[in-house]
C-alpha positions in Angstrom: 132.9 121.0 83.6 134.2 117.7 82.1 131.8 114.8 82.0 133.5 111.7 83.6 134.0 108.9 81.1 132.9 105.4 82.0 135.7 102.9 82.8 136.5 100.6 79.8 135.3 97.0 80.1 137.7 94.4 81.3 138.1 92.9 77.9 139.1 96.3 76.4 141.5 97.0 79.2 143.2 93.6 78.7 143.4 94.0 75.0 144.9 97.5 75.3 147.9 96.0 77.2 149.0 94.1 74.1 151.7 95.6 71.8 150.3 97.6 68.9 151.8 95.2 66.4 149.7 92.3 67.7 146.6 94.4 67.6 147.2 95.5 64.0 147.7 91.8 62.9 144.6 90.8 64.9 142.5 93.4 63.0 143.7 91.8 59.8 142.6 88.3 61.0 139.0 89.1 62.0 139.8 89.8 65.7 140.6 86.3 66.9 142.9 87.7 69.6 140.3 90.1 70.8 137.8 87.2 71.3 140.5 85.3 73.2 141.1 88.4 75.4 137.3 88.6 76.1 137.4 85.0 77.4 140.3 85.8 79.7 138.5 89.0 80.8 135.6 87.0 82.4 138.1 85.4 84.8 139.8 88.8 85.3 136.5 90.3 86.5 136.0 87.5 89.0 139.5 88.0 90.3 139.0 91.8 90.6 135.7 91.3 92.4 137.4 88.9 94.8 140.2 91.3 95.5 137.8 94.2 96.2 135.8 92.0 98.6 139.0 90.9 100.4 139.7 94.6 101.0 136.1 95.2 102.2 136.4 92.3 104.5 139.0 94.2 106.5 136.3 96.5 107.9 133.3 95.6 110.0 131.1 98.2 108.2 131.7 96.6 104.7 132.6 93.0 105.4 130.6 90.0 104.3 128.2 88.6 107.0 130.3 85.5 107.5 133.4 87.6 108.3 131.7 89.6 111.2 132.3 86.8 113.8 136.0 86.6 112.9 136.5 90.3 113.3 134.6 90.1 116.5 137.0 87.3 117.7 139.9 89.7 117.1 138.4 92.2 119.7 137.2 89.5 122.1 133.5 89.6 121.1 131.6 86.7 122.4 128.9 85.6 119.9 125.4 84.7 121.2 123.4 81.6 120.4 122.6 80.8 116.8 119.2 82.3 116.5 120.5 85.8 117.2 121.1 86.7 113.5 117.4 86.1 112.8 116.4 89.1 115.0 119.4 91.4 114.3 122.8 91.4 112.8 125.8 91.2 115.1 127.6 93.7 112.9 126.6 96.7 115.0 127.5 95.0 118.2 130.9 94.0 117.0 131.5 97.6 115.6 130.6 99.1 119.0 132.6 96.6 121.1 135.5 98.9 121.6 133.2 101.8 122.5 131.3 99.6 124.9 134.5 98.6 126.8 135.7 102.2 127.1 132.4 103.1 128.7 131.9 99.8 130.5 129.3 100.1 133.3 127.9 103.5 132.3 124.3 104.0 131.6 125.0 105.2 128.0 126.9 102.0 127.2 124.2 99.8 128.7 121.5 101.6 126.7 123.3 101.3 123.4 124.1 97.6 124.2 120.4 96.9 124.8 119.5 98.6 121.5 122.1 96.7 119.5 121.3 93.3 121.1 117.5 93.4 121.0 116.9 95.7 118.0 114.4 97.7 120.1 114.7 101.3 121.3 115.9 101.4 124.8 116.4 103.8 127.8 118.6 103.0 130.8 117.7 104.4 134.2 119.9 104.2 137.3 117.2 103.9 140.0 119.4 105.3 142.8 119.2 108.6 141.0 115.4 108.5 141.7 115.5 107.9 145.4 114.3 110.4 148.0 117.3 111.6 150.0 117.9 114.3 152.6 119.8 117.0 150.8 122.6 119.2 152.1 121.3 122.7 151.9 124.6 124.1 150.7 124.6 121.7 147.7 121.0 121.2 146.7 119.9 119.1 143.8 116.6 120.7 142.4 116.1 117.9 139.9 115.8 115.4 142.8 113.0 117.1 144.6 111.0 114.8 147.0 107.7 116.5 146.3 106.6 117.1 142.7 105.1 120.3 141.6 101.3 119.9 141.2 101.3 122.2 138.2 103.9 120.1 136.3 101.3 118.2 134.2 103.9 116.5 131.9 105.9 115.1 134.8 102.7 113.8 136.5 101.3 112.2 133.3 100.9 108.5 134.0 102.2 106.2 131.3 104.3 108.8 129.7 106.5 110.0 132.5 105.4 109.0 136.0 106.8 105.6 137.0 108.1 105.1 133.5 111.4 105.4 131.7 111.4 109.2 131.8 110.2 109.7 135.3 112.3 112.4 137.0 110.4 112.4 140.3 111.9 111.0 143.6 110.6 107.8 145.1 110.9 105.9 148.4 113.1 102.9 148.5 112.0 99.5 147.0 113.8 96.5 148.5 112.5 94.0 145.9 115.0 92.5 143.5 115.1 93.8 139.9 116.9 90.9 138.2 114.2 88.3 138.3 112.8 87.0 135.0 109.6 88.5 133.5 106.8 88.8 134.3 107.7 88.6 138.0 110.1 91.6 137.9 108.9 94.2 140.3 111.7 95.9 142.2 112.8 99.3 140.9 113.9 102.2 143.2 116.9 100.8 145.1 120.6 101.7 145.3 122.0 98.7 143.3 119.2 98.6 140.7 119.5 99.6 137.0 116.4 99.4 134.8 116.4 99.1 131.0 113.1 100.1 129.4 112.4 98.6 126.0 109.9 99.7 123.3 108.5 96.7 121.4 105.9 98.8 119.5 107.2 100.5 116.4 105.9 103.7 114.8 104.8 102.9 111.2 104.6 105.9 108.8 101.7 106.3 106.3 102.0 109.0 103.7 98.9 110.9 102.4 96.2 108.5 103.6 92.7 109.9 103.0 90.9 111.0 106.1 87.7 109.0 106.8 84.5 111.0 107.3 82.7 110.6 110.6 79.5 110.0 108.7 78.3 110.0 105.1 78.2 113.5 103.8 80.1 115.0 106.9 82.6 117.5 105.5 84.0 118.7 108.9 84.7 115.7 111.1 87.2 113.0 110.1 89.3 110.2 111.5 92.9 109.2 110.6 92.1 105.5 110.4 91.1 104.4 106.9 88.5 102.0 108.5 86.8 104.9 110.4 87.8 103.8 114.0 89.3 105.8 116.8 93.1 105.1 116.9 96.0 106.6 118.8 98.7 108.4 116.8 102.4 107.7 117.4 105.5 109.9 117.2 108.3 108.9 115.0 111.6 108.3 116.9 114.6 110.3 115.8 118.0 108.6 115.3 120.5 108.9 118.0 124.0 109.7 116.6 126.2 109.5 119.7 126.7 106.5 121.9 127.1 108.8 124.9 123.5 110.2 124.4 120.8 108.9 126.7 117.4 108.4 125.0 114.8 111.1 125.5 111.1 111.0 124.7 111.8 112.1 121.2 114.1 109.1 120.6 111.5 106.4 121.2 108.2 105.5 119.6 105.6 107.0 122.1 101.9 107.5 121.6 101.2 111.2 121.1 99.2 112.8 123.9 97.2 116.0 123.6 99.2 118.0 126.1 102.6 116.9 124.7 101.6 117.5 121.1 100.2 120.9 121.9 103.4 121.9 123.8 105.7 120.8 121.0 103.5 121.4 117.9 106.1 123.3 116.0 108.6 120.4 116.4 106.0 117.7 115.7 104.1 119.1 112.7 105.6 119.0 109.2 106.3 116.7 106.3 109.3 115.0 107.9 107.9 114.9 111.4 105.1 113.2 113.3 102.1 114.7 111.6 101.0 116.7 108.5 97.5 117.5 107.2 96.9 118.5 103.6 94.0 119.2 101.3 94.0 118.1 97.6 92.2 119.4 94.5 92.4 117.9 91.0 94.3 119.8 88.4 93.7 120.0 84.6 95.7 116.8 84.1 93.4 114.8 86.5 96.0 114.4 89.2 95.9 115.8 92.7 97.7 118.9 93.9 98.1 118.9 97.7 98.4 122.0 99.9 99.6 121.5 103.5 97.5 123.0 106.3 99.6 125.7 108.0 100.8 125.0 111.5 99.3 128.3 112.6 95.8 126.9 111.7 96.2 123.7 113.7 95.1 123.3 117.3 95.3 120.3 119.6 92.3 119.5 121.8 90.0 116.9 123.1 87.5 115.8 120.4 85.6 113.3 122.5 81.9 112.6 122.0 79.5 115.0 123.7 77.3 112.9 126.1 73.8 112.4 124.8 74.5 113.6 121.2 76.4 113.1 118.0 78.6 116.2 118.4 82.3 116.3 119.2 83.6 118.5 122.0 85.7 121.6 121.4 85.0 122.1 117.7 87.4 124.7 116.3 86.7 128.2 115.1 86.2 128.8 111.3 89.4 128.5 109.4 91.1 126.4 112.1 91.7 122.6 112.3 91.6 120.7 115.5 93.5 117.4 116.0 93.0 114.9 118.8 96.0 112.5 118.7 94.7 110.2 121.4 91.5 109.4 119.5 92.9 110.0 116.0 90.3 112.6 115.1 90.3 115.8 113.0 87.7 118.5 113.0 87.7 121.3 110.4 86.2 124.6 111.6 85.2 125.3 108.0 83.6 122.5 106.0 85.9 120.9 103.4 84.6 122.0 99.9 83.1 119.4 97.7 85.7 117.8 95.4 88.5 118.5 97.9 90.3 115.5 99.4 91.7 115.9 103.0 94.7 113.6 103.6 97.2 113.1 106.4 100.7 111.9 106.9 101.0 110.2 110.3 102.3 107.3 112.3 100.5 104.4 114.0 101.7 101.8 116.5 102.5 98.2 115.5 104.0 95.6 117.8 103.6 92.5 115.6 104.7 93.2 112.0 101.9 91.4 110.2 99.3 92.3 107.6 99.4 95.3 105.3 101.8 97.8 106.8 103.6 99.5 103.9 107.0 97.7 104.5 109.2 95.0 103.0 107.3 92.1 101.6 107.9 89.1 99.3 111.3 89.1 97.6 109.8 87.4 94.5 109.9 89.5 91.3 106.4 90.4 89.9 105.9 89.4 86.3 105.8 92.0 83.5 104.0 94.0 82.1 103.5 96.5 84.9 100.6 98.9 85.2 100.3 101.6 87.8 97.3 103.1 89.6 97.5 106.1 92.0 95.4 108.7 93.7 92.5 106.3 94.1 92.0 106.1 90.3 89.8 103.2 89.0 92.2 100.3 88.6 89.8 97.6 87.3 90.2 98.5 83.6 94.0 98.2 84.0 93.7 94.9 85.8 91.4 93.5 83.1 94.2 94.1 80.6 96.5 91.9 82.5 94.5 88.7 82.5 97.2 87.0 80.5 99.8 87.8 83.1 101.3 90.9 84.6 101.3 93.2 87.6 99.1 95.9 88.8 100.9 98.2 91.2 99.1 100.5 93.6 101.7 103.2 94.3 100.2 105.1 97.2 98.1 104.7 100.4 94.9 106.0 98.9 91.5 104.4 98.9 90.5 102.3 95.9 86.8 101.4 95.4 86.7 100.1 91.8 88.5 96.8 92.2 86.1 93.9 92.2 87.4 91.1 90.0 90.8 89.6 89.2 90.7 87.6 86.0 93.2 85.2 84.7 93.3 83.3 81.4 95.1 80.0 80.8 98.2 80.1 78.6 98.6 77.8 75.7 99.9 74.2 76.0 103.6 74.1 76.8 103.6 77.7 78.1 104.4 78.7 81.7 101.4 79.1 84.1 99.8 82.5 84.0 100.6 84.7 87.0 98.7 88.0 87.9 99.9 90.2 90.8 98.1 93.0 92.5 100.8 94.6 94.6 101.3 97.7 96.8 104.5 99.6 96.3 107.1 99.7 99.0 106.0 102.3 101.7 102.4 102.2 100.5 99.4 100.7 102.2 96.4 101.1 99.9 92.9 100.4 101.2 90.8 98.4 98.7 87.1 98.6 99.5 85.2 95.6 98.1 81.6 95.8 99.3 80.6 92.9 97.0 83.8 91.0 97.6 86.9 90.6 95.5 86.1 87.8 93.0 88.9 85.7 91.6 87.8 84.5 88.1 90.7 82.2 87.4 91.3 79.8 84.6 93.1 76.5 85.2 96.8 76.5 85.7 96.9 80.2 86.8 98.1 82.0 89.9 96.9 85.2 91.6 99.1 87.0 94.1 97.8 89.8 96.4 100.6 91.6 98.1 100.5 94.4 100.7 96.8 95.2 100.4 94.3 96.2 103.1 90.9 94.8 101.9 87.7 96.0 103.7 83.9 95.7 103.5 84.0 92.3 101.8 85.7 88.9 101.4 88.1 87.5 98.9 86.1 84.8 96.9 87.3 82.0 94.7 84.2 80.4 93.4 83.9 76.8 92.1 84.9 76.5 88.4 83.8 73.0 87.8 86.6 72.1 85.3 88.9 70.3 87.7 91.9 72.5 86.9 94.4 73.5 89.5 94.5 77.2 90.7 96.8 78.9 93.1 96.1 81.9 95.3 98.9 83.6 97.3 98.4 86.4 99.8 101.5 88.1 101.2 101.4 90.8 103.9 97.7 91.5 103.4 95.0 92.4 105.8 91.5 91.1 105.2 89.8 93.1 107.9 88.3 90.7 110.6 84.6 91.5 110.6 85.1 93.1 107.2 84.9 96.6 108.7 85.1 98.3 112.0 82.7 100.5 114.1 83.8 103.9 115.4 84.9 102.4 118.7 87.0 99.7 117.0 84.6 96.7 117.3 84.0 94.4 114.3 81.0 95.5 112.3 80.1 92.0 111.0 82.0 89.4 113.2 79.9 86.6 111.6 81.1 87.2 108.1 84.1 85.4 106.5 87.1 87.1 105.0 88.2 84.3 102.7 85.9 82.0 100.7 87.6 79.1 98.9 84.8 77.2 97.1 86.9 75.4 94.4 88.0 71.9 95.7 91.1 71.9 93.5 92.5 75.3 94.7 95.8 75.8 96.6 95.9 78.8 98.9 99.0 80.1 100.6 99.0 83.0 103.1 102.2 84.6 104.5 102.3 87.2 107.2 98.6 88.0 106.9 95.8 89.1 109.2 92.3 88.0 108.3 88.9 87.0 109.6 87.2 83.6 109.4 87.8 81.2 106.4 85.2 79.2 104.6 86.9 76.5 102.4 85.4 73.4 100.8 86.7 69.9 101.2 89.5 69.2 98.7 91.1 72.6 98.8 94.5 73.0 100.5 95.2 76.1 102.6 98.6 76.9 104.2 99.1 79.8 106.6 102.6 80.9 107.8 103.0 83.7 110.3 99.3 84.6 110.2 96.5 85.7 112.5 93.0 84.3 111.8 90.6 86.3 114.0 87.0 85.2 114.3 86.5 88.0 117.0 85.8 85.5 119.8 87.0 82.1 121.0 83.5 80.7 120.7 83.1 81.7 117.1 84.2 79.7 114.1 87.5 80.6 112.4 87.5 77.8 109.7 84.9 75.5 108.4 83.3 74.2 105.2 80.3 75.4 103.2 77.1 74.3 104.8 74.3 72.7 102.8 71.0 74.7 102.7 68.3 73.4 105.1 66.0 72.3 102.2 68.7 70.2 100.6 68.9 72.4 97.6 72.1 73.4 95.8 74.8 75.1 97.7 75.3 78.8 97.1 78.1 81.2 97.7 77.9 82.0 101.5 78.9 85.2 103.1 79.1 84.1 106.7 80.7 81.3 108.6 77.5 80.3 110.2 78.7 81.2 113.7 75.3 81.0 115.3 74.7 78.0 117.7 75.0 74.8 115.7 77.2 76.4 112.9 80.6 75.3 111.7 79.6 71.6 111.6 80.6 71.1 107.9 84.3 70.2 107.7 86.5 72.6 105.7 89.7 72.1 103.7 93.0 70.6 104.5 94.6 73.2 106.8 98.3 73.7 107.5 99.5 76.2 110.0 103.0 77.3 110.8 103.7 79.9 113.5 100.2 81.2 113.4 97.5 82.4 115.9 93.9 81.4 115.4 91.1 82.9 117.5 88.0 80.8 117.1 87.1 77.2 116.4 88.4 75.0 113.5 86.6 72.2 111.7 88.9 70.8 109.0 89.1 67.6 107.0 92.8 67.4 108.0 94.8 69.6 110.3 98.6 70.0 110.5 100.3 72.7 112.7 103.6 73.7 114.1 104.4 76.4 116.7 100.8 77.7 116.6 98.2 78.9 119.0 94.5 77.8 118.9 92.4 80.1 121.1 89.0 78.4 121.0 86.2 77.1 123.2 82.7 75.8 122.8 79.7 78.0 123.7 76.8 76.4 125.7 74.6 74.4 123.4 77.1 74.4 120.6 76.5 71.5 118.1 80.2 71.0 117.3 82.0 68.0 118.7 85.0 70.1 119.8 86.3 73.6 119.3 89.3 72.3 117.3 88.2 69.3 115.3 89.8 67.3 112.4 87.8 64.7 110.7 90.7 62.6 109.5 92.7 62.0 112.6 95.0 59.3 111.1 96.6 62.1 109.0 98.2 65.4 110.1 100.3 66.1 113.2 100.4 69.0 115.7 103.8 69.9 117.0 104.8 72.4 119.6 101.4 74.1 119.6 98.7 75.1 122.1 95.2 73.9 121.6 92.1 73.4 123.8 92.3 70.2 126.0 89.2 68.7 124.5 90.4 69.1 120.9 89.9 66.1 118.5 93.0 66.1 116.2 95.7 63.8 114.9 99.0 63.0 116.6 100.4 65.5 118.9 104.1 66.2 119.8 105.1 68.4 122.7 101.8 70.3 122.6 100.3 72.4 125.4 98.6 72.1 127.8 100.3 69.0 129.0 98.8 66.9 131.9 101.9 67.8 134.0 101.4 71.6 133.4 100.1 73.7 136.3 96.6 75.2 136.1 96.5 78.4 134.1 98.9 77.3 131.4 97.5 79.1 128.5 98.3 82.2 126.3 97.6 85.7 127.6 97.4 88.4 125.1 98.1 92.1 125.5 95.2 92.8 123.2 93.0 90.8 120.8 91.2 93.8 119.4 92.1 94.4 115.8 93.6 97.9 115.4 95.2 98.1 118.8 99.0 98.7 118.6 99.6 95.5 120.6 97.1 93.4 118.7 97.9 89.6 118.9 101.0 90.3 121.1 101.6 87.7 123.8 101.6 89.2 127.2 104.5 88.7 129.7 102.0 86.9 132.0 102.0 84.0 129.6 103.7 80.9 131.2 107.1 79.9 129.8 105.5 76.6 128.6 103.8 78.7 125.9 106.2 81.7 125.7 109.1 79.4 125.1 107.2 76.4 123.9 108.1 76.5 120.2 110.6 74.1 118.7 113.4 76.7 118.9 112.3 77.9 122.4 110.6 81.0 121.0 107.0 82.0 121.4 104.1 79.9 120.0 101.9 81.7 117.5 102.2 84.6 115.2 104.7 86.4 117.5 107.2 83.6 116.9 108.8 85.7 114.2 109.8 88.3 116.8 112.0 85.8 118.8 111.3 87.8 122.0 112.6 85.1 124.4 115.9 85.0 122.5 116.3 88.8 122.6 115.7 88.7 126.4 118.2 85.9 126.9 120.8 87.7 124.8 120.3 90.9 126.7 120.8 89.2 130.1 124.0 87.5 128.9 125.4 90.8 127.7 124.5 92.7 130.9 126.6 90.3 132.9 129.6 91.3 130.9 129.2 95.1 131.0 127.4 95.7 134.3 129.4 97.3 137.1 130.2 95.2 140.1 127.5 95.4 142.8 124.7 96.5 140.5 121.7 94.5 139.4 120.0 95.1 136.1 116.5 94.2 134.8 114.5 95.2 131.8 110.9 96.5 131.6 108.7 96.6 128.6 107.5 100.2 128.1 105.1 99.0 125.4 
């Protein structure tokens, strides 16, 4: 087989076009002509690249983004409003325009249209197909039976099939309209009604995460969640390849149920499927060798707690492994040997893409040199060697317990500032356990970046250095577990403890797309949060304040709580800037500035604070397009809620505020439009602003008018 030769460089190709006599003379004159050809070749490469791009721009699959609307104009595509490209690219919609029109009015076309416009998995249901009708006995339709079979447990399962997107049972007529805006949409089963079900919760894959023992020393009972809480597993949706195919349960991200997983275990269990269990042992080289648990040894059952005891129900026989996908539990019939590590590949649900989630993060390039840690190995020694600048990469989703200090040293005069990164690789979500806290021992003019980490059991602490030097801390796509850890039922283990302690008054802290608990920050520090959730576990708790002085007037020490008991949170904290963020709990800041944010806070009876949201310097700072408690004491406000003209009940309603739930921090559809569309671009206030949900809804309704059959009415329903 002949090895293909690389194409000559542009300069060599241009030089080879010259007659041989000129090349011979040029060789005698030190290659002056070759150098001139190299200069011309730089422009030749630009011209060649431009010609190649002009050819690519003829096709919607390869054209530049700015060309897509022009190609769409050739086929009569009507672009949507300007924010559409922030939630999805119009490229797919333009590419499918011809196919849409050929199938105009069909359920398959409406389903693919909804998927392309919103970016969410969709399922279209023609409700007249679900109506109870009297059938002609010579032409029966068994699938449209009026009375369901009582033994058909899957068809009768509420939330998965019955009254949902995949309901195949017959219903009596519903005369209510289906096309009213959410959340007032109610009508379904009528002749002109078409329903589009949308899944806003995505299934996020985690590879080889360690199972968490039910209790210390327990070698038989485990949980999938790395924090040790019960959590529902999700199924990974498959990719639909044909526009004519209507979505089935396997095509959308659904929570796994016991009965469905048991009935389809062969199709659901495996390395490229919903779930895989493995056990690992260390080899001679010190790395782990993993052996998958055979599907024949896996059973699916209910592993709920036995009333009145610590046991789990339905423990498996020796040699078998029981899985409960609804609780996220695993029970081994035979105890896992000492030194063996059980791991799992699985999916969990996530509606708001914030925090550590193993997906795309900051586009900035981490500085060299790079050091790698994997398989839960001790990374502290590697990180200590990068104090002068560099990157520590955690390459898997294992548990790391030896990381306790990030040190940085100041570069010499005239040198760039020292930057140290601790970063998770793409697709990985490492759990960093820091029971004594993660200490940032930073020299002046240095920066520490934490990227993609899940930190549990302790706070991130920047102590006061006393030298007056500037220090920068940046957290991207990190989760600092609210309450520091979770109980088995998902409650915060220590809701009174802070997740971030900034005790240096000259520090600058930036957080992007993070989830964290309360913040303690001293006056003088500057904290900026963008697309973040700060969760103090209750509106009456304190989410941000300063370091309180001890009662005896002695020196201030490093605190580990936000003093959330009655009378706590009185000391003002740092300057606080919030953009598109959600805060659950009170705030006491020296200066407060916010845009498109939600402040969910209130005072408890007997609370010593002046207000739940309180800024000491009210001549500085401005709150724009945000929701905050009516009695808040802040600086200037512009278009904030609630407004005196708003009706009662104008406040945010959340699907869930329990950390770990799939719909955590998601605004519910019952939230009034004054909040749901109250941001400066008419999107949602708070951390869900980045989803642009109202814009997706508006785009879908506009497109349905163009492709819906005459006489039909369409509405959409959120399946998750």
